[in-house]
C-alpha positions as CSV (number, residue, x, y, z in Angstrom):
1,M,-4.0,-14.8,-1.7
2,L,-0.6,-13.6,-2.9
3,R,0.3,-12.9,-6.5
4,E,3.9,-12.2,-7.3
5,L,4.4,-10.1,-10.3
6,S,8.2,-10.0,-10.5
7,N,11.4,-9.8,-8.5
8,C,12.7,-7.4,-11.0
9,C,12.1,-3.6,-10.8
10,N,12.4,-3.1,-14.5
11,L,9.2,-4.7,-15.9
12,T,9.3,-4.5,-19.7
13,A,7.0,-7.3,-20.9
14,L,4.0,-9.2,-20.0
15,V,4.2,-10.5,-16.4
16,T,2.8,-13.8,-15.3
17,I,0.9,-13.6,-12.1
18,L,1.2,-16.9,-10.2
19,I,-1.6,-17.6,-7.7
20,L,0.2,-19.4,-5.0
21,S,-2.9,-20.9,-3.4
22,G,-3.8,-22.7,-6.7
23,C,-2.4,-23.8,-10.0
24,S,-4.2,-21.2,-12.3
25,C,-2.4,-18.3,-13.7
26,Q,-3.0,-15.3,-15.9
27,Q,-1.0,-12.7,-17.7
28,I,-1.2,-8.9,-17.3
29,S,0.8,-6.0,-18.8
30,P,2.8,-4.2,-16.1
31,R,1.6,-1.0,-17.7
32,K,-1.9,-1.8,-16.6
33,L,-1.1,-2.1,-12.9
34,Y,-2.7,1.3,-12.2
35,A,-5.8,0.2,-14.0
36,L,-6.4,-3.0,-12.0
37,P,-9.6,-2.8,-10.0
38,A,-9.3,-1.7,-6.4
39,F,-11.6,-4.4,-5.2
40,S,-11.3,-8.1,-6.2
41,A,-14.2,-10.4,-7.1
42,Q,-14.0,-11.6,-3.5
43,N,-14.4,-8.0,-2.2
44,T,-10.8,-8.0,-0.9
45,V,-8.6,-5.1,-1.9
46,H,-5.7,-5.1,-4.4
47,A,-2.4,-3.7,-3.1
48,V,0.6,-3.2,-5.5
49,I,3.8,-3.3,-3.4
50,E,6.4,-0.7,-4.2
51,I,8.6,-0.9,-1.0
52,P,9.2,-4.3,0.7
53,A,9.0,-4.4,4.5
54,G,12.3,-4.0,6.2
55,T,13.9,-1.8,3.5
56,N,14.6,1.9,3.3
57,K,14.8,2.7,-0.5
58,K,11.7,4.6,-1.6
59,F,10.6,2.7,-4.7
60,E,7.8,4.1,-6.8
61,Y,5.8,2.8,-9.7
62,N,5.8,4.7,-13.1
63,P,2.5,3.9,-14.9
64,D,3.7,5.4,-18.2
65,R,6.8,3.1,-18.4
66,G,5.3,0.2,-16.4
67,N,8.3,-0.1,-14.1
68,F,9.5,0.6,-10.6
69,F,12.2,3.1,-9.8
70,V,13.9,4.7,-6.8
71,D,12.5,8.1,-6.1
72,Q,14.9,11.0,-6.4
73,R,15.4,13.9,-4.1
74,D,18.0,16.6,-5.0
75,G,19.2,14.4,-7.8
76,K,20.0,11.5,-5.5
77,D,18.2,8.2,-4.7
78,R,15.7,8.8,-1.9
79,I,16.8,6.8,1.1
80,I,14.8,6.7,4.4
81,H,17.3,7.6,7.1
82,F,15.2,6.2,9.9
83,L,13.9,2.7,10.9
84,P,13.1,0.7,7.8
85,Y,9.5,0.3,6.5
86,P,7.4,-1.6,9.1
87,G,5.3,-3.2,6.5
88,N,5.0,-3.7,2.7
89,Y,4.2,-0.3,1.3
90,G,2.5,0.5,-2.0
91,F,-0.7,1.7,-3.5
92,I,-4.3,0.7,-4.3
93,P,-4.8,0.6,-8.1
94,S,-7.7,2.6,-9.7
95,T,-7.7,5.1,-6.9
96,R,-6.6,8.8,-6.7
97,M,-6.8,11.3,-3.9
98,D,-8.3,14.3,-5.7
99,P,-6.3,17.5,-5.2
100,E,-9.6,19.5,-5.5
101,A,-10.8,17.7,-2.4
102,G,-7.6,18.2,-0.5
103,G,-5.7,15.1,-1.7
104,D,-2.2,14.8,-2.9
105,G,-3.1,13.6,-6.4
106,D,-1.6,10.2,-6.0
107,A,-3.2,6.7,-5.6
108,L,-4.2,5.8,-2.1
109,D,-1.2,4.5,-0.1
110,I,-1.5,1.2,1.7
111,L,0.7,-0.5,4.3
112,V,0.3,-4.3,4.4
113,L,1.3,-6.0,7.7
114,S,3.1,-9.2,6.6
115,E,6.5,-10.7,5.9
116,S,8.5,-8.9,3.3
117,V,7.5,-9.4,-0.3
118,P,9.3,-8.2,-3.4
119,T,8.7,-4.9,-5.2
120,G,6.1,-5.5,-7.8
121,T,4.0,-8.0,-5.8
122,L,0.3,-7.8,-6.1
123,L,-1.5,-8.8,-2.9
124,E,-5.2,-9.4,-2.1
125,V,-5.7,-7.8,1.4
126,I,-8.2,-6.9,4.0
127,P,-8.2,-3.3,5.2
128,I,-8.3,-3.1,9.0
129,A,-7.8,0.7,9.5
130,A,-7.1,4.1,8.0
131,L,-4.5,6.4,9.5
132,M,-5.6,10.0,8.6
133,L,-2.5,12.1,7.9
134,I,-1.9,15.6,6.6
135,D,1.4,16.0,4.8
136,E,2.5,19.5,3.8
137,G,-1.1,20.7,3.9
138,E,-2.5,17.7,1.8
139,E,-4.5,14.7,2.8
140,D,-2.2,11.7,2.8
141,T,-4.3,8.9,4.1
142,K,-2.6,5.5,4.8
143,I,-4.8,2.4,4.5
144,I,-3.6,-0.3,6.9
145,A,-4.2,-3.9,5.8
146,V,-3.4,-7.6,6.3
147,P,-3.2,-10.3,3.7
148,A,-6.5,-12.0,2.8
149,E,-4.7,-15.4,3.0
150,P,-4.5,-16.1,6.8
151,K,-1.2,-18.0,6.5
152,N,0.5,-14.9,5.2
153,R,-0.5,-12.7,8.1
154,T,1.9,-11.7,10.9
155,I,-0.8,-10.3,13.1
156,Q,-4.2,-12.0,13.7
157,A,-6.5,-9.1,13.2
158,T,-9.0,-8.5,10.5
159,A,-10.9,-5.6,12.0
160,F,-9.9,-2.3,13.8
161,A,-11.2,-3.5,17.2
162,D,-9.0,-6.5,17.1
163,F,-6.0,-4.4,16.0
164,T,-6.6,-1.9,18.7
165,V,-7.2,-4.3,21.6
166,N,-4.6,-7.0,20.7
167,Y,-1.9,-4.9,19.1
168,P,-2.0,-1.4,20.6
169,M,1.8,-1.0,20.5
170,A,1.9,-2.0,16.8
171,R,-0.7,0.6,16.1
172,K,1.3,3.2,18.0
173,M,4.6,2.2,16.3
174,I,3.0,2.6,12.9
175,E,1.7,6.0,13.6
176,D,5.0,7.2,15.2
177,W,6.9,5.8,12.2
178,M,4.6,7.6,9.7
179,L,5.1,10.9,11.6
180,N,8.9,10.7,11.8
181,Y,10.4,8.7,8.9
182,D,10.8,11.8,6.8
183,G,11.8,14.1,9.6
184,M,10.0,15.5,12.6
185,G,7.0,17.7,11.7
186,H,6.6,16.7,8.1
187,A,3.2,15.2,8.8
188,I,0.3,15.7,11.2
189,S,-2.0,12.9,12.4
190,R,-5.8,13.3,12.4
191,G,-6.3,10.0,14.1
192,W,-7.5,6.5,13.1
193,K,-10.6,5.2,11.4
194,D,-12.0,1.7,11.4
195,E,-12.2,-0.9,8.6
196,N,-15.6,0.4,7.5
197,I,-14.4,3.9,7.0
198,A,-11.2,2.6,5.3
199,R,-13.4,0.9,2.7
200,Q,-15.5,4.0,2.3
201,I,-12.3,6.0,1.7
202,I,-11.2,3.6,-1.0
203,Q,-14.7,3.7,-2.6
204,T,-14.7,7.5,-2.5
205,N,-11.3,7.8,-4.2
206,L,-12.0,5.3,-7.0
207,V,-10.9,6.7,-10.4
208,T,-13.9,4.9,-11.9
209,K,-16.7,3.6,-9.7
210,Q,-16.7,-0.2,-9.3
């Protein structure tokens, strides 16, 4: 299921979420994106997309203002001078990697393998793996997922075994990209975990238990 919040990065009012697989709709304040549950009623995972697949501007979500902005580095827009993002990149709401436990203090990152969707899209996804990274001494785990709606998937894998056996080069390309997009040596890989561990990581990093 795919829910499109907005094509606009400056979200200032209530946003209508259109459920494309049906005719029902609901409204939610963009300021509440961070507080959405990590898990849906169907036990899929919510992913808020900040950076569309195939782009190289590093958009981030500001929970205080309820909008998306291009991250700044040295006073300039942060542009990825590498291959563009290989999937739709964002965060899992209601999660936080605790600095006291070695995390970076941010919501859990997620990479959704599908066609490009706009910044601000809310997706229901199925985690298929977790890539365990250390970035500047902090845990920076990346959850890898596919859309819950089969028609929106670009790869036909809903578990780590399928991903590993049928798409080994995709897995390698994702890991190589994560290790090199911000310059060589900025991150260290601690390997991959399966979909069960990925769900455990999400559960462990919930801001409030669900």
